[in-house]
ZALUMBA-273349 format. One record per residue (C-alpha): residue in one letter; chain; x, y, z. Coordinates in pm, 1 decimal, always signed. Layout:
BEGIN
SITE_torke_pase_c1_c2_c3
SITE_a_A_X_Y_Z
...
***
This chain:
BEGIN
SITE_torke_pase_c1_c2_c3
SITE_m_A_+0.0_+0.0_+0.0
SITE_d_A_+123.3_+346.7_-88.9
SITE_p_A_+257.8_+509.1_+233.4
SITE_a_A_+142.6_+847.9_+108.7
SITE_l_A_-212.7_+713.5_+81.9
SITE_l_A_-200.0_+599.4_+440.5
SITE_e_A_-78.9_+934.0_+561.7
SITE_r_A_-362.2_+1113.2_+383.8
SITE_y_A_-630.5_+902.8_+548.8
SITE_r_A_-477.7_+808.8_+882.8
SITE_t_A_-694.9_+1019.9_+1110.0
SITE_s_A_-928.1_+985.9_+1408.5
SITE_a_A_-1293.0_+909.2_+1345.0
SITE_p_A_-1598.1_+751.8_+1510.8
SITE_r_A_-1663.4_+377.9_+1480.8
SITE_y_A_-2031.3_+459.0_+1423.3
SITE_t_A_-2201.9_+209.2_+1647.9
SITE_s_A_-2458.3_+487.8_+1638.8
SITE_y_A_-2524.6_+812.0_+1458.1
SITE_p_A_-2496.5_+1063.8_+1599.1
SITE_t_A_-2224.2_+925.6_+1825.0
SITE_a_A_-2273.5_+957.2_+2201.1
SITE_v_A_-2021.2_+1241.4_+2232.6
SITE_d_A_-2232.1_+1450.2_+1992.8
SITE_w_A_-2569.7_+1403.3_+2155.5
SITE_r_A_-2759.5_+1723.2_+2224.3
SITE_d_A_-2869.2_+1591.4_+2565.6
SITE_d_A_-3219.3_+1712.1_+2484.2
SITE_v_A_-3402.4_+1418.7_+2642.3
SITE_d_A_-3564.6_+1468.2_+2983.0
SITE_p_A_-3459.8_+1164.3_+3193.1
SITE_t_A_-3778.4_+1185.9_+3399.2
SITE_e_A_-3980.8_+1108.0_+3087.0
SITE_y_A_-3816.8_+769.3_+3029.0
SITE_p_A_-4105.9_+561.7_+3172.1
SITE_e_A_-4346.3_+750.0_+2942.5
SITE_r_A_-4119.7_+682.2_+2645.3
SITE_l_A_-4124.4_+312.0_+2728.9
SITE_a_A_-4503.8_+318.8_+2754.3
SITE_r_A_-4535.7_+489.0_+2414.3
SITE_a_A_-4293.0_+237.1_+2263.2
SITE_a_A_-4508.4_-44.0_+2402.9
SITE_a_A_-4763.3_+29.8_+2129.9
SITE_g_A_-4519.7_-77.9_+1857.7
SITE_d_A_-4537.7_-412.3_+1683.9
SITE_a_A_-4175.4_-465.3_+1579.0
SITE_g_A_-3940.2_-684.9_+1777.6
SITE_l_A_-3698.2_-547.4_+2034.5
SITE_s_A_-3329.9_-567.2_+2113.7
SITE_v_A_-3239.6_-587.9_+2482.1
SITE_y_A_-2894.9_-527.2_+2630.8
SITE_l_A_-2795.3_-599.1_+2990.7
SITE_h_A_-2465.0_-472.4_+3132.2
SITE_v_A_-2273.0_-667.2_+3397.0
SITE_p_A_-1972.7_-444.9_+3480.4
SITE_f_A_-1779.5_-665.6_+3722.8
SITE_c_A_-1427.1_-795.6_+3667.6
SITE_a_A_-1180.1_-943.1_+3915.1
SITE_e_A_-894.3_-736.9_+3769.6
SITE_m_A_-836.3_-469.3_+3507.7
SITE_c_A_-697.0_-563.0_+3167.5
SITE_l_A_-473.1_-273.1_+3068.0
SITE_f_A_-615.2_-247.0_+2714.8
SITE_c_A_-977.5_-230.7_+2830.5
SITE_g_A_-1195.0_+56.8_+2714.0
SITE_c_A_-1519.9_-72.9_+2864.4
SITE_n_A_-1713.9_+50.3_+3166.1
SITE_v_A_-1602.7_-196.2_+3432.9
SITE_v_A_-1608.1_-228.8_+3810.5
SITE_i_A_-1314.9_-410.1_+3968.9
SITE_t_A_-1430.4_-601.3_+4274.0
SITE_r_A_-1434.6_-939.7_+4442.6
SITE_k_A_-1694.5_-835.7_+4701.9
SITE_a_A_-2007.2_-1049.5_+4685.0
SITE_e_A_-2225.9_-791.5_+4857.5
SITE_r_A_-2137.2_-527.1_+4595.7
SITE_v_A_-2250.9_-758.6_+4319.3
SITE_e_A_-2576.1_-840.1_+4502.0
SITE_t_A_-2651.9_-470.2_+4547.5
SITE_y_A_-2610.9_-417.2_+4174.8
SITE_l_A_-2831.1_-714.3_+4087.5
SITE_a_A_-3105.0_-575.0_+4311.7
SITE_a_A_-3090.6_-253.1_+4107.8
SITE_l_A_-3121.7_-452.9_+3785.6
SITE_e_A_-3431.8_-620.9_+3926.6
SITE_q_A_-3580.7_-279.4_+4004.2
SITE_e_A_-3499.4_-155.2_+3651.6
SITE_l_A_-3674.7_-456.8_+3507.6
SITE_r_A_-3981.7_-391.1_+3723.3
SITE_t_A_-4000.4_-39.3_+3579.2
SITE_v_A_-3971.0_-175.6_+3226.2
SITE_r_A_-4233.1_-441.0_+3300.3
SITE_g_A_-4473.6_-178.8_+3427.3
SITE_s_A_-4450.0_+12.6_+3099.0
SITE_g_A_-4598.6_-275.1_+2901.6
SITE_i_A_-4317.7_-281.4_+2645.0
SITE_g_A_-4261.3_-646.1_+2730.0
SITE_r_A_-4553.6_-734.6_+2502.5
SITE_r_A_-4315.2_-685.3_+2210.9
SITE_k_A_-4106.2_-994.8_+2137.3
SITE_v_A_-3729.6_-982.1_+2184.8
SITE_q_A_-3533.7_-1063.0_+1869.5
SITE_q_A_-3184.5_-980.8_+1994.8
SITE_y_A_-3059.5_-1022.3_+2351.8
SITE_h_A_-2709.2_-962.7_+2479.9
SITE_w_A_-2525.3_-959.0_+2812.3
SITE_g_A_-2210.8_-747.6_+2798.1
SITE_g_A_-1951.2_-634.2_+3044.0
SITE_g_A_-1731.2_-636.4_+3231.8
SITE_t_A_-1753.9_-1008.5_+3274.8
SITE_p_A_-2107.6_-1151.6_+3281.1
SITE_t_A_-1969.7_-1492.6_+3375.8
SITE_s_A_-1826.1_-1341.2_+3692.8
SITE_l_A_-2177.6_-1411.8_+3823.8
SITE_s_A_-2246.9_-1743.1_+3992.2
SITE_l_A_-2477.3_-2006.7_+3845.5
SITE_a_A_-2752.3_-1903.6_+4087.1
SITE_q_A_-2712.3_-1534.4_+4004.3
SITE_i_A_-2725.8_-1595.5_+3627.9
SITE_e_A_-3041.5_-1801.3_+3668.4
SITE_r_A_-3199.2_-1544.2_+3898.2
SITE_v_A_-3136.2_-1248.4_+3665.0
SITE_q_A_-3261.6_-1446.6_+3368.2
SITE_g_A_-3577.0_-1528.0_+3562.8
SITE_w_A_-3641.1_-1156.9_+3618.6
SITE_f_A_-3587.8_-1095.9_+3248.8
SITE_e_A_-3835.4_-1365.9_+3148.7
SITE_d_A_-4091.1_-1220.5_+3390.5
SITE_t_A_-4069.9_-906.3_+3174.2
SITE_f_A_-4004.3_-1020.2_+2816.7
SITE_a_A_-4073.2_-1309.1_+2581.1
SITE_f_A_-3851.5_-1413.8_+2292.6
SITE_a_A_-3938.7_-1420.5_+1925.5
SITE_d_A_-3881.8_-1749.1_+1744.8
SITE_g_A_-3517.1_-1779.8_+1643.5
SITE_a_A_-3404.3_-1490.1_+1862.2
SITE_e_A_-3031.3_-1424.1_+1887.5
SITE_r_A_-2923.4_-1463.7_+2250.2
SITE_s_A_-2557.3_-1383.9_+2309.0
SITE_i_A_-2327.1_-1328.3_+2603.6
SITE_e_A_-1967.5_-1219.7_+2655.3
SITE_v_A_-1753.1_-1466.5_+2848.5
SITE_d_A_-1401.2_-1457.4_+2991.5
SITE_p_A_-1236.8_-1800.4_+2959.7
SITE_r_A_-1034.7_-1732.2_+3276.0
SITE_v_A_-1348.6_-1736.5_+3493.7
SITE_t_A_-1598.7_-1933.3_+3285.6
SITE_s_A_-1670.5_-2292.7_+3384.2
SITE_p_A_-1822.3_-2573.4_+3173.7
SITE_e_A_-2112.8_-2570.9_+3419.1
SITE_q_A_-2181.4_-2206.7_+3334.9
SITE_i_A_-2179.6_-2282.5_+2962.7
SITE_e_A_-2419.8_-2571.6_+3018.7
SITE_l_A_-2651.7_-2347.1_+3221.6
SITE_l_A_-2641.4_-2070.4_+2961.0
SITE_a_A_-2734.3_-2317.1_+2687.8
SITE_r_A_-3015.5_-2461.0_+2899.6
SITE_l_A_-3151.9_-2110.7_+2962.1
SITE_g_A_-3156.9_-2043.3_+2588.4
SITE_w_A_-2834.0_-1861.4_+2505.5
SITE_n_A_-2716.5_-1967.4_+2161.5
SITE_r_A_-2410.7_-1749.3_+2102.9
SITE_i_A_-2104.1_-1663.3_+2307.4
SITE_s_A_-1828.4_-1410.7_+2251.1
SITE_m_A_-1492.8_-1461.5_+2417.7
SITE_g_A_-1197.1_-1231.0_+2451.2
SITE_v_A_-859.9_-1367.6_+2341.8
SITE_q_A_-671.2_-1059.4_+2214.1
SITE_d_A_-344.6_-1252.7_+2161.2
SITE_f_A_-220.1_-1599.8_+2251.8
SITE_d_A_+141.4_-1482.8_+2294.1
SITE_p_A_+228.6_-1514.7_+2667.1
SITE_v_A_+460.0_-1211.9_+2648.2
SITE_v_A_+179.3_-993.0_+2513.8
SITE_q_A_-67.0_-1133.7_+2766.8
SITE_k_A_+164.9_-1050.3_+3054.9
SITE_a_A_+221.1_-697.7_+2921.2
SITE_v_A_-154.0_-624.0_+2915.2
SITE_k_A_-232.7_-807.3_+3243.2
SITE_r_A_-451.4_-1070.6_+3084.2
SITE_v_A_-272.7_-1400.4_+3126.2
SITE_q_A_-498.3_-1653.2_+2957.6
SITE_p_A_-333.4_-1986.5_+2874.5
SITE_e_A_-463.3_-2139.7_+2554.1
SITE_p_A_-611.8_-2449.2_+2728.2
SITE_l_A_-856.5_-2220.8_+2912.9
SITE_t_A_-982.1_-2081.4_+2584.0
SITE_d_A_-1001.1_-2429.8_+2433.8
SITE_a_A_-1205.4_-2555.8_+2729.3
SITE_v_A_-1470.4_-2283.7_+2689.6
SITE_f_A_-1473.9_-2326.5_+2312.8
SITE_d_A_-1524.1_-2702.5_+2344.2
SITE_a_A_-1789.8_-2658.2_+2612.7
SITE_a_A_-1985.0_-2420.2_+2387.8
SITE_r_A_-1969.7_-2665.6_+2100.7
SITE_g_A_-2070.0_-2952.4_+2327.8
SITE_a_A_-2364.7_-2755.4_+2464.5
SITE_g_A_-2495.3_-2693.0_+2114.6
SITE_m_A_-2422.4_-2320.6_+2089.1
SITE_l_A_-2491.8_-2199.0_+1736.1
SITE_s_A_-2205.0_-1952.1_+1721.2
SITE_v_A_-1877.0_-1863.1_+1886.7
SITE_n_A_-1715.5_-1522.0_+1839.6
SITE_v_A_-1350.4_-1455.6_+1920.4
SITE_d_A_-1217.5_-1105.9_+1990.6
SITE_l_A_-862.0_-1027.7_+1884.5
SITE_m_A_-674.0_-699.5_+1924.6
SITE_y_A_-372.0_-559.3_+1742.8
SITE_g_A_-149.1_-269.9_+1842.8
SITE_l_A_-62.7_-409.0_+2187.5
SITE_p_A_+288.3_-405.4_+2340.1
SITE_h_A_+533.0_-667.4_+2206.5
SITE_q_A_+311.2_-771.7_+1916.1
SITE_t_A_+487.7_-856.2_+1589.8
SITE_r_A_+369.1_-969.8_+1249.6
SITE_a_A_+500.1_-1320.5_+1305.6
SITE_g_A_+364.4_-1346.8_+1659.1
SITE_f_A_+18.6_-1225.9_+1569.9
SITE_a_A_+8.8_-1446.7_+1261.5
SITE_a_A_+58.9_-1742.4_+1496.1
SITE_t_A_-236.9_-1625.9_+1706.5
SITE_v_A_-455.3_-1591.1_+1396.6
SITE_q_A_-363.9_-1942.6_+1286.6
SITE_k_A_-459.5_-2083.7_+1626.8
SITE_v_A_-795.8_-1910.2_+1596.2
SITE_l_A_-843.4_-2046.4_+1245.9
SITE_d_A_-769.5_-2395.5_+1373.1
SITE_k_A_-1070.1_-2358.4_+1606.3
SITE_r_A_-1282.3_-2201.2_+1328.1
SITE_p_A_-1519.2_-1979.4_+1525.3
SITE_e_A_-1818.8_-1855.0_+1330.8
SITE_r_A_-1720.4_-1492.2_+1387.5
SITE_v_A_-1401.8_-1300.1_+1461.3
SITE_a_A_-1366.3_-937.7_+1567.2
SITE_l_A_-1020.8_-790.5_+1502.3
SITE_f_A_-1004.8_-467.4_+1698.7
SITE_h_A_-746.0_-192.9_+1668.7
SITE_y_A_-625.2_-103.2_+2018.5
SITE_a_A_-723.5_+254.3_+2102.3
SITE_h_A_-471.5_+411.0_+2340.6
SITE_v_A_-669.0_+675.8_+2530.9
SITE_p_A_-498.5_+715.1_+2871.8
SITE_w_A_-664.1_+1057.0_+2917.6
SITE_l_A_-996.0_+867.8_+2930.2
SITE_k_A_-878.6_+537.1_+3081.8
SITE_k_A_-607.7_+600.1_+3340.4
SITE_h_A_-507.4_+233.7_+3368.5
SITE_m_A_-369.9_+250.4_+3013.6
SITE_t_A_-79.3_+460.5_+3141.8
SITE_a_A_+68.0_+135.1_+3276.2
SITE_l_A_+120.1_+1.3_+2922.1
SITE_d_A_+466.3_+22.9_+2769.0
SITE_v_A_+401.2_+245.6_+2467.5
SITE_d_A_+760.0_+202.3_+2346.1
SITE_a_A_+693.0_-170.0_+2303.0
SITE_m_A_+387.6_-114.6_+2085.7
SITE_p_A_+416.4_-177.6_+1710.1
SITE_d_A_+443.0_+141.0_+1506.7
SITE_s_A_+176.9_+248.0_+1256.2
SITE_d_A_+330.0_+62.0_+963.5
SITE_e_A_+370.8_-256.7_+1165.9
SITE_k_A_+12.0_-235.0_+1291.3
SITE_l_A_-116.2_-197.9_+938.0
SITE_a_A_+93.2_-494.2_+826.3
SITE_i_A_-48.4_-703.8_+1112.2
SITE_f_A_-401.4_-607.9_+1009.9
SITE_l_A_-347.5_-677.3_+639.6
SITE_d_A_-181.3_-1011.3_+718.8
SITE_a_A_-485.2_-1106.8_+925.9
SITE_i_A_-727.9_-1005.1_+650.8
SITE_e_A_-535.8_-1221.5_+404.8
SITE_a_A_-529.7_-1517.0_+645.8
SITE_f_A_-904.0_-1500.9_+714.0
SITE_d_A_-976.4_-1455.6_+344.5
SITE_d_A_-763.1_-1757.3_+256.7
SITE_a_A_-952.3_-1958.0_+518.8
SITE_g_A_-1284.8_-1871.6_+356.8
SITE_y_A_-1408.1_-1605.6_+596.8
SITE_a_A_-1608.5_-1310.2_+466.3
SITE_y_A_-1483.5_-963.5_+557.4
SITE_i_A_-1809.0_-802.9_+667.5
SITE_g_A_-1692.8_-455.3_+742.7
SITE_l_A_-1463.4_-248.8_+959.5
SITE_d_A_-1289.2_-524.6_+1157.2
SITE_h_A_-1525.6_-823.1_+1158.0
SITE_f_A_-1513.3_-1158.6_+980.9
SITE_a_A_-1763.1_-1442.2_+955.8
SITE_v_A_-1782.9_-1784.1_+794.4
SITE_p_A_-1982.4_-1767.1_+467.3
SITE_e_A_-2288.4_-1945.4_+606.1
SITE_d_A_-2314.0_-1713.7_+909.4
SITE_e_A_-2619.3_-1486.1_+896.8
SITE_l_A_-2400.3_-1174.3_+916.7
SITE_a_A_-2204.0_-1281.6_+609.6
SITE_v_A_-2526.9_-1366.0_+426.8
SITE_a_A_-2679.2_-1028.4_+517.8
SITE_h_A_-2363.1_-847.3_+408.2
SITE_g_A_-2375.5_-1020.1_+72.7
SITE_e_A_-2740.6_-923.0_+31.7
SITE_g_A_-2677.1_-564.0_+138.0
SITE_s_A_-2905.5_-588.8_+442.9
SITE_l_A_-2650.7_-587.5_+728.2
SITE_n_A_-2710.5_-335.7_+1006.5
SITE_r_A_-2524.6_-200.9_+1308.7
SITE_n_A_-2631.3_-96.0_+1658.6
SITE_f_A_-2479.2_-51.8_+2004.2
SITE_m_A_-2422.8_-427.5_+2027.5
SITE_g_A_-2230.7_-436.6_+1698.0
SITE_y_A_-2324.1_-585.4_+1361.5
SITE_t_A_-2669.6_-739.3_+1335.0
SITE_t_A_-2918.4_-860.8_+1076.3
SITE_l_A_-3193.4_-656.6_+1243.6
SITE_r_A_-3287.1_-317.4_+1102.5
SITE_g_A_-3472.0_-37.8_+1278.3
SITE_t_A_-3514.4_-230.5_+1601.8
SITE_e_A_-3563.1_-32.0_+1922.0
SITE_m_A_-3331.7_-126.9_+2208.1
SITE_v_A_-3405.1_-143.7_+2579.0
SITE_s_A_-3082.4_-131.7_+2778.4
SITE_l_A_-3030.5_-218.1_+3143.6
SITE_g_A_-2744.8_-159.0_+3384.9
SITE_v_A_-2481.7_+103.7_+3450.2
SITE_s_A_-2376.5_+315.0_+3145.7
SITE_s_A_-2591.6_+111.1_+2904.6
SITE_i_A_-2725.5_+284.9_+2592.8
SITE_g_A_-3062.4_+218.5_+2435.7
SITE_e_A_-3293.2_+359.0_+2169.5
SITE_v_A_-3659.9_+404.2_+2256.6
SITE_d_A_-3940.2_+617.2_+2115.5
SITE_g_A_-3720.5_+794.3_+1861.8
SITE_a_A_-3443.4_+884.9_+2103.9
SITE_f_A_-3111.9_+750.2_+2228.3
SITE_v_A_-3092.3_+717.4_+2608.7
SITE_q_A_-2801.3_+632.8_+2836.6
SITE_n_A_-2796.8_+521.4_+3197.5
SITE_n_A_-2571.0_+689.3_+3450.9
SITE_p_A_-2214.5_+564.0_+3389.7
SITE_a_A_-2105.2_+580.4_+3755.4
SITE_e_A_-2195.7_+281.8_+3971.0
SITE_r_A_-2287.5_+476.5_+4285.8
SITE_e_A_-2504.3_+727.5_+4100.1
SITE_y_A_-2665.8_+449.6_+3896.5
SITE_l_A_-2768.3_+268.3_+4214.4
SITE_a_A_-2904.6_+586.5_+4371.9
SITE_c_A_-3107.1_+676.4_+4062.5
SITE_v_A_-3264.7_+332.1_+4036.7
SITE_e_A_-3353.9_+334.9_+4405.7
SITE_a_A_-3515.3_+678.5_+4372.9
SITE_d_A_-3678.4_+659.3_+4030.4
SITE_g_A_-3685.5_+295.2_+3921.3
SITE_h_A_-3449.0_+370.8_+3632.4
SITE_a_A_-3113.5_+544.5_+3581.2
SITE_v_A_-3142.2_+731.5_+3251.0
SITE_k_A_-2914.9_+1035.3_+3272.3
SITE_r_A_-2896.3_+1174.1_+2919.9
SITE_g_A_-3015.2_+1124.4_+2565.9
SITE_h_A_-3065.4_+1258.4_+2216.5
SITE_q_A_-3388.7_+1307.5_+2025.4
SITE_l_A_-3327.1_+1196.2_+1667.7
SITE_t_A_-3426.5_+1449.4_+1402.6
SITE_a_A_-3534.8_+1365.2_+1048.2
SITE_e_A_-3189.1_+1472.6_+929.6
SITE_d_A_-3026.7_+1246.4_+1190.0
SITE_r_A_-3226.6_+949.5_+1064.7
SITE_l_A_-3137.9_+1023.8_+703.1
SITE_r_A_-2766.7_+1050.1_+774.3
SITE_r_A_-2775.3_+748.8_+1006.1
SITE_d_A_-2927.7_+532.4_+733.3
SITE_l_A_-2662.7_+648.2_+487.3
SITE_i_A_-2367.2_+601.9_+723.0
SITE_m_A_-2489.0_+262.9_+843.8
SITE_s_A_-2539.8_+141.1_+487.4
SITE_l_A_-2184.8_+244.3_+407.4
SITE_m_A_-2037.6_+96.9_+727.1
SITE_c_A_-2232.6_-228.5_+704.6
SITE_n_A_-2261.3_-306.2_+335.2
SITE_g_A_-1997.9_-90.2_+170.2
SITE_r_A_-2249.7_+79.1_-55.1
SITE_v_A_-2543.3_+318.2_-62.9
SITE_h_A_-2821.0_+285.4_-319.6
SITE_k_A_-2915.0_+647.2_-381.3
SITE_p_A_-3270.9_+599.9_-515.1
SITE_t_A_-3371.1_+376.9_-221.9
SITE_l_A_-3239.9_+621.5_+39.0
SITE_a_A_-3385.9_+919.4_-145.0
SITE_a_A_-3730.7_+759.5_-165.7
SITE_a_A_-3727.2_+658.6_+201.0
SITE_h_A_-3650.0_+1013.1_+315.2
SITE_g_A_-3806.1_+1225.7_+43.9
SITE_i_A_-3492.6_+1395.8_-85.0
SITE_d_A_-3294.6_+1444.4_-403.4
SITE_f_A_-2976.4_+1258.6_-306.5
SITE_d_A_-2721.5_+1440.1_-523.9
SITE_q_A_-2868.1_+1778.9_-441.7
SITE_h_A_-2901.0_+1717.0_-66.5
SITE_f_A_-2547.3_+1582.3_-37.3
SITE_a_A_-2373.2_+1792.2_-302.6
SITE_g_A_-2109.8_+1917.8_-60.8
SITE_e_A_-2047.4_+1574.1_+87.6
SITE_l_A_-2006.8_+1413.1_-254.0
SITE_a_A_-1758.1_+1685.1_-348.6
SITE_a_A_-1564.3_+1608.3_-29.3
SITE_l_A_-1538.7_+1243.5_-141.7
SITE_e_A_-1366.8_+1336.4_-467.4
SITE_p_A_-1013.3_+1280.5_-327.9
SITE_m_A_-1116.1_+930.2_-216.0
SITE_r_A_-1266.3_+865.2_-558.7
SITE_a_A_-944.5_+984.2_-724.9
SITE_d_A_-745.1_+751.9_-497.9
SITE_g_A_-956.2_+452.3_-598.5
SITE_l_A_-1125.4_+413.3_-259.8
SITE_v_A_-1483.4_+495.4_-357.8
SITE_e_A_-1687.6_+472.6_-677.2
SITE_l_A_-1967.4_+716.1_-755.4
SITE_d_A_-2234.2_+699.3_-1024.1
SITE_s_A_-2594.5_+810.3_-1069.9
SITE_d_A_-2735.9_+522.9_-864.5
SITE_s_A_-2481.4_+439.9_-598.1
SITE_l_A_-2190.4_+521.2_-374.6
SITE_r_A_-1963.0_+220.1_-327.2
SITE_l_A_-1645.2_+140.7_-142.6
SITE_t_A_-1384.0_-38.8_-349.0
SITE_e_A_-1204.3_-342.2_-208.9
SITE_l_A_-922.2_-117.9_-89.5
SITE_g_A_-1175.6_+140.4_+23.4
SITE_q_A_-1320.5_-107.9_+274.3
SITE_l_A_-1018.3_-31.1_+491.1
SITE_f_A_-1110.9_+337.9_+487.5
SITE_m_A_-1486.9_+313.2_+543.0
SITE_r_A_-1475.7_+537.5_+849.7
SITE_n_A_-1305.7_+804.5_+639.0
SITE_a_A_-1575.8_+769.2_+373.4
SITE_a_A_-1847.7_+815.1_+636.1
SITE_l_A_-1697.6_+1131.7_+784.2
SITE_p_A_-1821.3_+1380.4_+518.6
SITE_f_A_-2180.8_+1275.6_+595.3
SITE_d_A_-2139.9_+1328.8_+970.5
SITE_r_A_-2294.9_+1668.2_+1033.2
SITE_y_A_-2174.0_+1677.9_+1392.4
SITE_y_A_-1816.3_+1599.4_+1294.9
SITE_a_A_-1831.6_+1888.7_+1047.2
SITE_e_A_-1947.6_+2116.8_+1327.8
SITE_r_A_-1651.9_+2001.2_+1534.6
SITE_q_A_-1418.0_+2093.6_+1252.0
SITE_q_A_-1578.2_+2436.8_+1222.6
SITE_r_A_-1514.4_+2490.5_+1593.7
SITE_g_A_-1152.8_+2383.7_+1546.3
SITE_e_A_-1203.8_+2055.5_+1730.0
SITE_a_A_-1044.5_+1758.0_+1554.0
SITE_g_A_-1124.1_+1397.6_+1632.1
SITE_e_A_-788.0_+1352.7_+1806.0
SITE_g_A_-841.5_+1269.5_+2171.3
SITE_t_A_-1208.2_+1185.4_+2118.4
SITE_f_A_-1211.8_+908.2_+1859.8
SITE_s_A_-973.1_+623.1_+1780.7
SITE_k_A_-742.4_+614.2_+1480.1
SITE_t_A_-889.7_+485.5_+1155.0
SITE_l_A_-575.6_+278.7_+1088.4
***
């Protein structure tokens, strides 16, 4: 790849799990109105997505960018679970539980830090509130270091059909450097248990850009993953943001691969997954060809929400737990991100919504465009124009002009009907989305770049 090309497009940009991104919300949602929003949403007929956040971990991994609580105190966990039960009672009272759940996910933290009894208890509260649609996706994040075969068996019995496990890197030197020592047999045991329990899908998270990683070392990790052949793989670029996550200051930045080495690691991995038959479904995710995400990507119907890539489109999301983000009644809402304040809010009000953003018609238009680009690598102009009542080329004249350098560099293709990313352009999809991000443009006008707010595109 031309180094000059990389330098032109190596910038900071959102990952667009939502549009607008959380940092650009107008905070124009009244938190006290959340129960009413739920009640209005209860009248809908479409299925729901539900996310539940379990923040607890026994120790901090130095690369972690998630909202976590480090504790080994049983009473602290029980206090949090009591708040989750109260949140669910509030949701149940709204009536939104009449809508069937199509997508369900426990994230963290480490959901499998909970005991068997706690998992079963929380799931019981959930099923007192919601019912599942036929064929619903039920997924959970697990840490092989604390996940037992008995937990996997219980999860399968309770209906979970997908698990996602963090690996990051199998190299013991890298694991020690990031404080996540995870011997390969632990990962194998969870993988085998999931297969034995009849789980439909296993996802493996990898991360590049960590201290002491090399092309050869990471290639060995990728090969070990390929030998297991999980249905999905997420290959994340480590985002070093010590001004946001203080624990990252403990990482040895001098031992991290430089930009060129990181890109080489990423390109090597893409080639390895491609050679093994995996479909590159956008940004940093891969799936076996028969996986529903790969099928949806091929059909141009893949979508993206706060849980990641999904086959569901336009589904409202109810989110539970500290810092969790949902979308209800035409607005994004986020719970209080601080554990103590979250607990106090739930005790006082039955929920912990702290902030939100009311989506405008322009937001929805630009979200549909950006998500189509991020998920499927293309935008069909007539379809988008008809859905939103606009003349595409006229409405986005300035944005299309801003894409001209990318078109000249062979990264995007433009014609009367479509905007498409080329094969090389797939690596720069976040760059291609930026011109359509109205809030990012406002940041630029104020002299605020993405540096320090968003991760690097490459």
